[in-house]
Backbone as CSV, one residue per row, in Angstrom:
resi,resn,N_x,N_y,N_z,CA_x,CA_y,CA_z,C_x,C_y,C_z
1,MET,0.851,-1.176,0.000,0.000,0.000,0.000,0.899,1.242,0.000
2,THR,0.615,2.145,-0.887,1.425,3.359,-0.984,1.010,4.364,0.094
3,ALA,1.819,5.382,0.228,1.523,6.426,1.214,0.229,7.138,0.850
4,TYR,0.002,7.338,-0.452,-1.230,7.991,-0.888,-2.447,7.172,-0.485
5,GLU,-2.405,5.878,-0.711,-3.534,5.023,-0.360,-3.767,4.982,1.148
6,THR,-2.706,5.012,1.909,-2.830,5.020,3.365,-3.486,6.306,3.846
7,LEU,-3.013,7.445,3.331,-3.608,8.718,3.721,-5.040,8.841,3.232
8,ARG,-5.317,8.317,2.066,-6.679,8.351,1.529,-7.626,7.521,2.383
9,HIS,-7.173,6.362,2.815,-7.976,5.514,3.685,-8.238,6.216,5.022
10,PHE,-7.223,6.869,5.585,-7.395,7.602,6.834,-8.402,8.730,6.672
11,ALA,-8.284,9.484,5.587,-9.184,10.611,5.355,-10.619,10.139,5.141
12,ASP,-10.791,9.003,4.505,-12.133,8.488,4.244,-12.790,7.902,5.480
13,SER,-12.024,7.527,6.475,-12.623,6.889,7.642,-12.446,7.743,8.894
14,TYR,-11.283,7.701,9.485,-11.062,8.386,10.757,-11.016,9.903,10.593
15,GLY,-10.518,10.382,9.488,-10.483,11.829,9.254,-11.879,12.418,9.181
16,LEU,-12.788,11.699,8.554,-14.173,12.161,8.455,-14.818,12.220,9.831
17,VAL,-14.586,11.212,10.633,-15.135,11.191,11.992,-14.541,12.332,12.821
18,ALA,-13.244,12.565,12.701,-12.590,13.637,13.450,-13.135,14.999,13.033
19,MET,-13.310,15.220,11.735,-13.861,16.496,11.268,-15.294,16.688,11.750
20,LEU,-16.077,15.622,11.799,-17.449,15.706,12.289,-17.467,16.071,13.774
21,VAL,-16.588,15.480,14.550,-16.517,15.783,15.981,-16.114,17.240,16.194
22,VAL,-15.130,17.724,15.451,-14.705,19.122,15.578,-15.833,20.058,15.163
23,PHE,-16.526,19.752,14.084,-17.630,20.575,13.613,-18.737,20.658,14.661
24,LEU,-19.133,19.521,15.215,-20.200,19.523,16.213,-19.771,20.239,17.484
25,THR,-18.513,20.089,17.871,-18.014,20.786,19.054,-18.075,22.290,18.862
26,LEU,-17.626,22.768,17.707,-17.640,24.205,17.445,-19.063,24.753,17.309
27,CYS,-19.970,23.967,16.780,-21.359,24.416,16.655,-22.065,24.478,18.003
28,LEU,-21.742,23.557,18.899,-22.430,23.499,20.185,-21.731,24.299,21.284
29,TRP,-20.520,24.765,21.025,-19.750,25.495,22.038,-20.487,26.723,22.605
30,PRO,-21.142,27.557,21.799,-21.827,28.735,22.363,-23.027,28.386,23.244
31,PHE,-23.526,27.171,23.151,-24.722,26.784,23.886,-24.417,26.069,25.197
32,ARG,-23.150,25.997,25.592,-22.812,25.348,26.856,-23.317,26.216,28.007
33,PRO,-23.561,25.614,29.167,-24.164,26.365,30.274,-23.356,27.564,30.753
34,GLY,-22.037,27.505,30.749,-21.236,28.595,31.264,-21.021,29.749,30.305
35,ALA,-21.567,29.675,29.119,-21.300,30.685,28.103,-22.349,31.790,28.050
36,LYS,-23.331,31.754,28.911,-24.413,32.733,28.836,-23.896,34.158,29.025
37,HIS,-23.037,34.367,30.005,-22.493,35.701,30.254,-21.653,36.179,29.068
38,HIS,-20.823,35.316,28.515,-19.981,35.692,27.382,-20.826,36.021,26.147
39,ASN,-21.862,35.243,25.922,-22.740,35.503,24.776,-23.471,36.834,24.946
40,HIS,-23.922,37.121,26.149,-24.639,38.372,26.411,-23.711,39.576,26.229
41,SER,-22.497,39.477,26.746,-21.571,40.606,26.607,-21.137,40.797,25.154
42,ALA,-21.000,39.721,24.406,-20.643,39.845,22.990,-21.794,40.452,22.192
43,ALA,-23.022,40.092,22.543,-24.179,40.615,21.817,-24.382,42.101,22.068
44,HIS,-24.023,42.579,23.271,-24.238,43.976,23.613,-22.988,44.828,23.489
45,SER,-21.904,44.260,23.003,-20.648,45.014,22.911,-20.715,46.136,21.881
46,ILE,-21.596,46.033,20.899,-21.692,47.086,19.893,-22.349,48.338,20.449
47,PHE,-23.014,48.238,21.585,-23.704,49.370,22.177,-22.920,50.018,23.313
48,LYS,-21.725,49.534,23.630,-21.032,50.012,24.831,-20.581,51.465,24.722
49,ASP,-20.342,51.982,23.533,-19.888,53.357,23.386,-21.020,54.352,23.137
50,GLU,-22.226,53.852,22.981,-23.363,54.737,22.764,-23.847,55.319,24.081
51,GLN,-24.339,56.529,24.026,-24.910,57.166,25.195,-26.383,57.433,24.947
52,ASP,-27.178,57.275,25.975,-28.614,57.552,25.849,-28.847,59.046,25.743
53,GLY,-29.860,59.440,25.044,-30.235,60.844,24.947,-29.624,61.584,23.796
54,GLN,-28.971,60.931,22.905,-28.382,61.623,21.746,-29.327,61.641,20.595
């Protein structure tokens, strides 16, 4: 088996599973229980320099 065939076999099997795990982890990361404060501060960060009454 050549190096190309070995890498191709890895990419078709374990590489696909690894990419799926990384994708799901990154998609679900903002929804973890401890992220509520970080999400709220990121959502309101665009308003931090605005002043009321202008």
